[in-house]
N, C-alpha and C positions, 0 to 999 in steps of 0.2 A: 140562618139569620142569627146575628149576635145577641147575646143575653142583654136585656136592657133593665137597669135598676129602676124600681118604682121611685118617682119623684113627687115632691109636694108641689101642687100647681100654684100655690101662693108664693112661696119663697124660692122655688126651683131647685132646692137642695135635694139630695137623696133622702128618701123617707126615713132612713135610719139616722140621719144627722139633722133633720128638720128641727128648727127652734121656734116655730110659730107659736107654740103654746107658752113660750117664755116671754114673748113680746107683749108689753103692756102699752098698747096704742093710746094716744090722748089727742084731744082736739086742741088746736092752737089758733090763736088769732094774732096775726093775720094768717090767711090761707097761703100755702106754698104750692108753687108749680115747679116740679122737678123735671128737668130736661135731660134726657140721656143721650149721649153720643152712641152711634150704632155699635161701636166696639163694646161699650159697657152693657148695652142692651142684650148682646149675645152671651154675656157671662151669666153663670147660674145665679150668682148673687154679687151685687156691687154696692157701693155706698149709697147710690141713688135709690135703688130698690129697697134697701134696708131702711133708709130714712122714710120712704113712702109707707112702708109697713108700720112704722112707729107713729106717723102723723095721720089721724083719722080724716083730717080736712085737706089732705094734699091731693094734687093731681099729678099723674105720671105720664110723660110723653117721650117719644123717641124720634130721632131723625137728625138731619143736618141743617135744615133751613127752618127756623122758627119765626120768620117774619110775619106769617099769617096768623 
């Protein structure tokens, strides 16, 4: 079995490069809904996930069809 690096469950970065402690999240008005394309959802960290970590009142969703 290959060696797996420990990762942060919040930002999905390697634990040694995690920056969650440096993120100063804030509440915003209006609330944001961040929709991720499946390709971005597979990446360890993308702009959508990073934005979600910075906005306390955001919702994060992934997929292709957001009509519902």
